[in-house]
N, C-alpha and C positions, 0 to 999 in steps of 0.2 A: 727379510720381508714378513714371513707370519709373525716369528720372535717378535720383532720388534713391533707388532700390532696388536701381537698381544699383551706385550707390557702397557702398551698406551691403555689398551683396555684396562687391563687390572688397576691402573693408577687412577685410569676415569671414575673406577665401581669403587676404591677406595676413597677418594674424594668426595665422592656421591654422599654415601655412607658417613664421613667423618661428617659432613656441615649438615646431613638432611635434621638430625635434631635442631641446629639454630636456625636452618630459613623455616621449619615448621614453628619454632618461639617467635619469628620474626617474618609475616608472610609477605611483606611485601617493603619496598624500599626507604619507604617513611618510618618505618619500625612500633607504630602505633597499635597495639591488640587489643581489642575490646573484652571488656571484661565476661563477658556469654560466653557460653562455650565448654562452662566447668563440667566435668564427667558427672553423672549422677552418683551418689552417693549409696544408694541401697537397690539390692537386686529388682529388678525389672519383669514380673511375671505376667503370663496371660492371666489372666483370671479365668476365661471363661471354660478354661480347660481346668477342672477341680482334679482331673486323676493324675495331673501329670507328676511327675518324678521331682523331687524336690532339686533344685537346680545347685550346682559347684558344688556338690559334696567330698570332691574330691580335688577340687582347684585351691591351689596357695592363695591364702589371703592377698589382695592388693593387686590380682591379675583379672586382665579383662577376656571376657568368651563372651563369643555371639552363640545365642541359641535357638537360631534358625534350623528349622527342620527336627525340633527334639521339641515343640510346643509351643517354643517362647517366640516371642515376634521383635525383642531389643534387642542390641548388646548389653549386656550384666555386669557389674563393676564389684566385684566383691570388696566390702571394705576392710581393711587393716585391721586386726583384733585390738587394737589400742585406742582407735578411735572412739571417742567416748559419746559423741553428736553425730546423729547417720542423716539428719534434716539439713537440705543447703539453708544458709543463711537469707532471710528476709528485708522487710523494708525495714531503716531505723531512725527515728528522729531522735531530733534536740542535739545529742551526740554519739560519735563511737568510737573504742579505741582498743587495738588488740596489737599481737603480733605480725600477722599475714593475713587480715581481714580481706575478706572475698564478698562485696555487697552487689546484689542485685540492685536495687533502687536506693538511696539515700535521698532523704530529706529532712533538713533540720540547719544543725551551726557549723558542726564541725565532725571529720572523721580525723584518725591519728592513728596511725600504723608506726610501731617500731621496728618495722624491716619494708613489707612488700604489701602495699596497699592494692586491690583492684576491684570498680566499682563500675557497675554497667552505665547506670546514671545519677549522676550527684547534681542536686539541689539544694545547693547550701552557701556558706561564707567561704570556707576554705577546707581545703584537704589538705594533709599533712603527711608525710611519710620519712623517714630517715635514708633508705634505701631506693625506691622507685614507688611510684606512683603513677597508677595507672586508669583510666577513666575512658567509657567508651563516648559518653556527652558528660563536659562539666561545665555547669552554669552556677557559675559563684565567683568571689571575687578573687580567689587565689590559687594556685595548686605550690605548694612547695616541698622540695625535697632536697635533702643534701647531694643525693646521687642522681637520679633521672624522671623527668616527670613527661609522660607522653598522652595524649588524648586523641581521639579520632575528629571528634568536636571540641572546640573550646570558647565561649563564651563567657567572657568577664573583662577583669582587669586583665592579670600578668600570670604568667608561669615564671616561677623563680628558683632557681638550683644552683648547686657550684659545676655540675659536669653537664648537663643535657634537659633540653626542653623539646618533644617534640610534638606537632598537630599537623592532623590532615588538614585542616580549617580552624583558623585562630580569629576570631575577633574581640577584639580589645586592647588592652593602651599599648602590652608589648612584652616580649621575652627576654629575661634577662638571666645569663650565666657569664662565667666563666672559659667554660670547654666551647658546646653546640649548641645552635639552635637551627632548627629546621623546621620549617612549616610549607605543605603542598599550597594551601591558598591562605595568605596573610593579610589581613586587614585590619589594621594598626598604626599607631605612631611610630614603633620602632622596634630592631632586634638590636641587645646589645650582647657580645660574646667574642672571644679568639677568633670562632667562625661561624659566620651566620649565612643559612640558605635558603632559598625559596625558588617554587616553581613560579608562582604567580603572586607580586607583590600590588596591594593598593596602596592607601595614603602610607608611607612608611621611609622611615628613614632607617638605616643599617648603617651601626656604628660596631667596628670591632677589626680584628686583625684582615679577615680573609673574608667579604663581603660577595655573595653571588647568588643572581637570579637566573636560573635556567631557562623558561621561559619569559617572563615578562617584566620589568619593573616600571609603575607607575606610583611616583609620590615625590617625596623631595630630595634627600641627599643618601649616596653612597658613599663613606669616610672611613677609610681605614689603611691600614698597608697595602691591601689589594682589593680592589673592586673590579668585578667582570660582572657584566649583564649580557648572557649568551645570545639574545635574541632581542629584544626591544627595550630599550631605556628612554621613559619618558616623563623629565623630571626635571630638579633645576642643576644638581652637579655630579660629577663624580670627582671627589677629592681623596689622593690615595698618592702613595708612593708610584704605585702601576692602578691605571685605569685603565680597560676594553669595554668594547661594544661589539659583542662578536667574538671573533677569535686574537688571540693576544697578537698575534702577527697580522696586521692588515691585506699582506700582500703575500701572504703564504700558500702553499696549496691546501686546497678546500675554502680560500677565500673567497667567497663570492656574494655581489649584493643582491640579496634573494627576498630584499622588499621589508626587511628587516631596518632598523637604526636609532642615533643618538637623537634624542629630539628633546633637546632642552638649552640651558644657557651655558654650562662648561664643563668641561674637562681638564683639572690641575694637578699636575703631579709632575714626578723625575718621570713616568713613560705614559702616553698616552695613545689610544689605539681606537679605531671605531670604524666598522665598515661602510655606514653612510652617515657621515656628521652632518646633523641640521641643528647648528644653535648659534651661539658667537664666539666662543672662542676655544682654540686647544691652547694650552701652554704647559710646557716642559722642556725636560733636555731633548727629549725624542718625542717628537708628534705626527703619528701617521692615518691618514684613512684611506681608504679607497675610494671614496667619494668625498669630497669637503664642500658644502654650503653653509658660508656662516661669514664671520667678519675678521676674523684674525686667527692665523695656524702660527704658532709662535716655538721653534726648537731652537732650543742652547744650543744644542749640536747639530741635530736635522729635523728639520719640518718636512712632508711629504706626503704626497695624493696623487694618485692615478689620474685622479678626476679635480681640478681644482676650481670653484668659482666662489670669489671673496673680495675683501679689500686688500690684504695682503698676508703671502707667507715670511716670516723673519726666522732667518735665523743664521747659525755661521754656513749652512749647507742648504738651502732650500730644493726641494726638486719635484717637479711633476710631469706627469706626462702631456695633460690637454689642460691648459688652465686660461682662466681670464681674471685679471684683475693687478694685484702687485707682486713682485719677490725684491725681496730686501735682506740681504744676506753677505757674507764675503764671497761667496759663490753662489749662483743662480741657475738652476739647470732644467731646461724645458725640451723634452726630447721629442714632443710630435709639434702639437698647434699652440702658439700661445699669443694671445692679446692683451696688449697693457704694458707696464712697465717694469723693466728689470734694471734694479740699481746692484750694483757690483763692488761691494770694497776691491777685491781681484778680479772677477771675472765674470762674464756673464754667457749661457752657451745655450743655445734654440735650435730648433730645425728648420721650423717656420713661424717667423714672428712678426707679427703686426703691432707696431708700437715702439718702444723707444727701450733703447738699450745705453746704460751709462756705466762704465767702469772705471775705477782705479787703474789698471792694466789692458785687459783686453774684452773683447768683444767679438762673438764666434758664432754666425748661425748662416743657416741654410738657405734658405729664400728669407730677405728681411724687408719688409716694407716698413719704412720710418725714418726714425734718427740712431744712429749708432755714434755715441762718443765714447773716444779711450785713445788710451796710447798706439794702442792696434787693434784692427777694425779689420774682418774678415767676415764675407760671405760671397756663397754662389751666386747669388743673385743678390743685387740690390734694387729696389727701387724707393729713392729718398736719398740722404743724404748722408756721409760718412766724416767724420772729424776727428781727427789724431795725427801722430805723427807719421805713422804709418798704416796707408787704407789701400785695402783690394778687393775688388769684384770682378768673379770671371764676366759676369754680366752686369751692368751699369745700365740705368737708366735713373738718372739722377744726378747729382754733385757728390764730389769729394773732395775737402779741403785736407791738405797735409803736407808735412816735409816730404812723404813720398807717395806719392799716388800711383796704384796698377791697375788697368783694367781692359783685359786684351781688347774688347770691344767699344773702348772709349774711344773717344777724338781724338787722346794719343794713349799708348800702350800702358807708355810709363810717362811721368809728370811731376814737376815739385810745385808745390804750393795750391795748385787747382788743378780739376780735371773734370770732365761732364761726359756724360754718354745717354743718348737718345734713341727711340725707339724708329731706325731708320730704314728697316727693311725690306722696305717698296720704294724708297728714294734712290739709294744706289745699286746699281749692277755690280755682277762680279769684279767685271774689270776695272772700273772707277774706284772699288774698295780698296782694292789690290794697290792701285796706283797712291793711293792714300795713304 
């Protein structure tokens, strides 16, 4: 046991040691890094102490040491001997170009970096970098990079790259890349990428392979191979192969209706899922919702909801726990209470049905109040009418019309063509009932 624990601790220490530099370089999950915070390139001395010894006489070039307790009151960095300039870059105007420029505030037209540009505050038209383009605040038309664009705050038209765009707050037209777009808050018209991600999106259309909003999507469309709003979706539609609001499996573990919802017009794709659907239509091969409030839920294979209220469920198999409306499918199943119409090409199954069951083959219900029409009609309790070749009701309060009718408490237990049952519990005593 001790050996195992030592191994885990050693592994954890090694892992932390390996990833610590990367974590320091990318301080948060967004990955944006302001340009400020660069180390001073000159030695800092406490000028009040004129008699203090010359600092770091024996320290190799490039190493950082602290001078507290030695007459100096801040961290010194000894510059490498090959550095020519020792002053930090200042403000630039009109244009600036370099290999790896590190600017504090830029105001002008453009910056260009052959490799990696870092600008704390950019106010201009465009910043361009071949590898990586970082900005604390970018106010301008665009950030361009072959590799990555990163901004804490972007206000402008667009971030454009081949690989990745990130912004903590994006206010503009859109982010465009082949690879990955990410924004904590995105207030724009679109994100276009293989993978688009936001925490909170404003007026936005996401176009890509995988579109994801981890907090709230409020805008127009999510259109791609896979679209997921993990909490709220408030927009027009999700259009894709896979569309989800909440978890991918609406009835899976951890799927609870906690007030988040899909509020829009449509989910349309091969697979659609919603924790709480409030819209017009879900349409696909598989459509599921924990709670459905809308017009139509369409599943070429399955349309299902725990709680359904709408015009109709349509599919090869329609399924709900509680429902009100219509079920139109080859097989229709209601596992608890249902009020409305079940129209089944093969059959209808319901626990507590208040309405009409019409089937090509069989209707089966626990408690049936209304009308059953099919070749075979079966119910524990019927208050209404059964019409078919064979009708069965353990408790009949109504009419059976069929070739064979069976109702133990009916006018006749077995009958041909027609049978009736009445609520006569207070009319006959036990002896008369036995003789009858």
